[in-house]
C-alpha positions in Angstrom: 0.5 4.9 51.3 0.5 2.5 48.4 -1.9 2.8 45.5 -4.0 -0.2 44.8 -3.2 -2.0 41.6 -5.9 -1.5 39.0 -7.7 -4.7 38.1 -8.2 -3.3 34.6 -6.5 -0.7 32.5 -6.7 0.4 28.8 -3.7 0.8 26.5 -3.6 1.6 22.8 -3.0 -1.3 20.5 -2.6 -2.0 16.8 -4.3 -5.0 15.3 -3.3 -6.5 11.9 -6.4 -8.1 10.3 -7.4 -9.7 7.1 -10.0 -7.8 5.0 -12.7 -10.0 3.5 -14.3 -8.0 0.7 -17.9 -9.1 -0.2 -19.0 -8.8 -3.8 -22.5 -10.1 -3.4 -25.2 -10.3 -0.7 -26.1 -13.9 -1.6 -25.0 -15.7 1.5 -24.8 -19.1 -0.1 -22.4 -17.8 -2.8 -20.3 -16.1 -0.1 -20.0 -19.2 2.0 -19.1 -21.3 -1.1 -16.4 -18.8 -2.1 -15.0 -18.7 1.4 -14.9 -22.5 1.7 -13.1 -22.7 -1.7 -10.5 -20.1 -0.8 -9.8 -21.7 2.6 -9.3 -25.0 0.9 -6.8 -23.4 -1.4 -5.0 -21.6 1.4 -4.9 -24.4 3.9 -4.2 -23.2 7.4 -2.3 -20.1 6.3 -5.0 -17.7 7.6 -6.1 -19.8 10.6 -6.5 -17.7 13.8 -6.3 -14.4 11.9 -8.8 -11.7 12.9 -11.0 -10.5 10.0 -12.7 -7.3 9.1 -15.6 -7.7 6.6 -15.7 -5.1 3.9 -19.3 -4.8 2.7 -19.1 -1.4 1.1 -20.0 -2.8 -2.3 -23.3 -4.3 -1.1 -26.8 -2.7 -1.3 -28.2 -5.0 1.3 -26.9 -7.1 4.1 -26.2 -10.8 3.8 -27.4 -13.3 6.4 -24.9 -12.4 9.1 -25.6 -15.4 11.3 -24.7 -17.9 8.5 -21.8 -15.8 7.3 -20.2 -15.4 10.7 -20.7 -19.2 11.4 -18.9 -19.9 8.1 -15.9 -17.7 9.1 -15.8 -19.2 12.5 -15.7 -22.8 11.1 -12.4 -21.8 9.4 -11.0 -20.4 12.6 -11.3 -16.8 11.3 -12.8 -14.6 14.1 -14.7 -11.6 12.6 -14.2 -8.6 14.8 -15.7 -5.8 12.7 -17.3 -4.6 9.5 -16.8 -1.7 7.1 -20.1 -0.8 5.5 -22.6 2.0 4.9 -25.9 2.4 6.7 -28.1 0.5 7.2 -25.8 -2.5 6.5 -23.4 -1.4 9.2 -26.2 -1.2 11.8 -27.4 -4.7 10.9 -23.9 -5.9 11.5 -23.7 -4.1 14.8 -27.0 -5.7 15.8 -25.2 -9.1 15.3 -22.3 -8.2 17.6 -19.8 -6.7 15.2 -18.0 -3.4 15.6 -18.1 -0.7 12.9 -14.5 0.1 12.0 -12.7 2.4 9.6 -9.8 1.2 7.4 -9.4 4.3 5.3 -5.6 4.0 5.5 -5.5 0.4 4.5 -3.8 -0.8 1.3 -5.7 -3.6 -0.4 -4.1 -6.2 -2.5 -6.3 -9.0 -3.7 -5.5 -12.3 -5.3 -4.8 -12.4 -9.0 -7.4 -15.1 -9.5 -10.7 -14.2 -11.2 -13.1 -12.3 -9.0 -15.2 -14.3 -6.6 -17.8 -13.6 -4.0 -15.2 -13.2 -1.3 -11.7 -11.7 -1.6 -9.2 -12.0 1.2 -6.7 -9.2 1.1 -3.4 -8.6 2.9 -3.4 -7.7 6.6 -4.5 -4.1 7.3 -4.3 -2.0 10.4 -7.4 -1.5 12.5 -7.2 1.9 14.1 -8.9 1.0 17.4 -8.0 -1.4 20.2 -9.5 -4.8 19.7 -9.9 -7.8 22.1 -7.2 -9.9 20.3 -4.3 -7.5 20.0 -1.8 -9.9 18.3 -3.6 -12.1 15.8 -1.0 -14.1 13.9 -0.4 -17.4 12.2 -0.2 -20.3 14.7 3.1 -21.7 15.7 4.1 -25.1 14.2 1.5 -27.7 14.9 4.3 -30.4 15.1 7.9 -30.0 16.4 10.1 -28.4 13.8 13.6 -29.8 12.9 16.5 -28.3 14.8 16.8 -24.6 14.2 20.1 -22.7 14.1 18.4 -19.4 14.9 20.5 -17.1 17.1 18.9 -14.9 19.7 18.4 -11.4 18.2 19.0 -12.7 14.7 16.7 -11.4 11.9 16.7 -14.8 10.3 15.4 -18.2 11.4 17.3 -21.2 9.9 15.8 -24.7 9.7 18.4 -27.3 9.1 16.8 -30.4 7.5 13.6 -31.3 5.7 10.0 -30.4 6.7 7.6 -33.2 6.4 3.9 -33.2 5.5 1.9 -31.7 8.4 4.7 -29.6 9.8 4.3 -25.8 9.9 7.0 -23.2 10.6 6.4 -19.5 11.2 9.3 -17.0 11.4 7.9 -14.0 13.1 9.4 -10.6 12.3 12.2 -12.3 10.4 13.3 -14.1 7.3 13.1 -17.9 7.1 15.8 -20.2 5.6 15.1 -23.9 5.1 18.1 -26.1 4.4 16.2 -29.0 2.8 13.0 -30.0 1.2 9.6 -28.5 2.1 7.5 -31.6 1.5 4.0 -31.6 0.0 1.6 -30.8 2.9 4.2 -28.8 4.9 3.8 -25.0 5.3 6.5 -22.3 5.7 5.4 -18.8 6.7 7.6 -15.7 7.4 7.0 -12.0 8.0 10.1 -11.4 5.8 11.6 -13.4 2.9 11.6 -17.2 2.5 14.6 -19.1 1.1 14.3 -22.8 0.5 17.5 -24.5 -0.5 15.9 -27.6 -1.7 12.6 -28.5 -3.4 9.6 -26.4 -2.4 6.7 -28.8 -2.7 4.4 -27.5 0.0 3.0 -24.1 0.7 5.0 -20.9 1.3 3.8 -17.5 2.4 6.3 -14.5 2.7 5.4 -11.1 4.0 2.8 -12.6 6.3 2.1 -9.3 8.0 1.7 -7.3 4.8 5.3 -6.7 3.6 4.7 -6.4 -0.2 8.5 -6.3 -0.7 9.0 -9.8 0.6 10.1 -12.6 -1.7 10.2 -16.4 -1.9 13.3 -18.0 -3.3 13.8 -21.7 -4.0 16.2 -23.9 -5.8 13.4 -26.1 -7.1 9.9 -24.7 -7.5 7.1 -27.4 -7.3 4.8 -25.7 -4.7 1.2 -26.3 -3.9 0.6 -22.6 -3.1 2.8 -19.5 -2.9 1.8 -16.2 -1.4 3.3 -12.8 -0.7 1.5 -10.3 1.6 -1.7 -12.2 1.4 -1.8 -12.4 -2.4 -1.7 -16.0 -3.2 -1.7 -18.4 -6.1 -2.7 -22.1 -6.0 -0.5 -24.1 -8.3 -2.9 -26.7 -9.5 -1.7 -26.9 -13.1 1.7 -27.5 -14.5 4.2 -24.7 -14.4 6.2 -23.5 -17.4 9.2 -25.6 -18.2 11.6 -22.8 -17.1 9.9 -22.8 -13.7 8.9 -26.3 -12.8 11.4 -27.8 -10.5 13.9 -25.1 -11.4 15.4 -22.2 -9.3 12.8 -19.5 -9.1 11.6 -16.5 -7.1 8.1 -15.3 -6.3 7.3 -11.6 -5.7 4.7 -8.9 -6.1 4.7 -6.4 -8.9 1.9 -4.0 -9.7 -0.2 -5.8 -7.1 0.1 -9.1 -8.9 2.0 -12.2 -8.0 4.9 -13.0 -10.3 6.8 -16.3 -10.6 10.2 -15.9 -12.4 13.2 -18.2 -13.0 16.4 -17.3 -11.3 19.3 -16.5 -13.6 22.0 -19.2 -13.7 
C-alpha cells in the first residue's frame, strides 16, 4: 500500500536578512532616511528580506507608512525586534516577532541617520522566503569563463552601465572595466582588473573577511558585508584611479592603496 504524498510539509530553514535599525519613531524622518540610503546603494539590496530593529524606540512609528516605504524599494519586511508594546503593534500590522540575539551588527561608517541598514543576519525561524538574495543580472552579462564547481566566477570583458553581475557563494573576477552605472556583487572577494567606476559589493551574505581589489579605483559605491561607502567626493591622490583594496577593519570600511 502506497503512502499518499503530502500536499504540504515543514522543514527547517535559515534565512539571511538585512537588519534595519530605527533610531527615531518619527516616520517622516525614517522614510526620508530610507529613501536616501537606497538612492546611495542603488539596487544592491533589492529583493532582500528585512527585519526591523525597533529596540531603541519608546513608541511605535506609523507601521503602514513605513512598510509601504520599504515595499517601494523592493525590501519585504518579514519581522520586527522590539519590546512590548511596540512588538505587539507590529504584530497587529502583520509582522512576526523575531529574535536575533546571535546576530553581529555592522553599520555604515557614515554619520548616524534615522535608519541604519546592517549586514545580513540569520533569522532563527523558518520564513516564507527562504533564500532572499540579490537579483541575477538584469541584462545579459559578457561571456563568463566560470567552470562548473569552481569557487570563482570570471567575466571576460567590460560591464556596461545597467549591467549587474552576482557571484553567489564565490569570488568574482572581472577582466575589464566596470562602467559607471554597472554593479558587481559577490559572496566572496571581488577582483577588477581594470577601472572600477560603478558599484561593488563583496561579502554580500555577511562575510566580513571579503575584500575588493581593483587596478583603478574610481567607484560610485563600495561595500563589504553590508557596510558601504558612497564615493561622492574626490578620493585621495594615492587612491583615485590607482590600484587599491577595500576591506573591513574594526567594523569600519577601509580604502587603501595597493603596494607597487
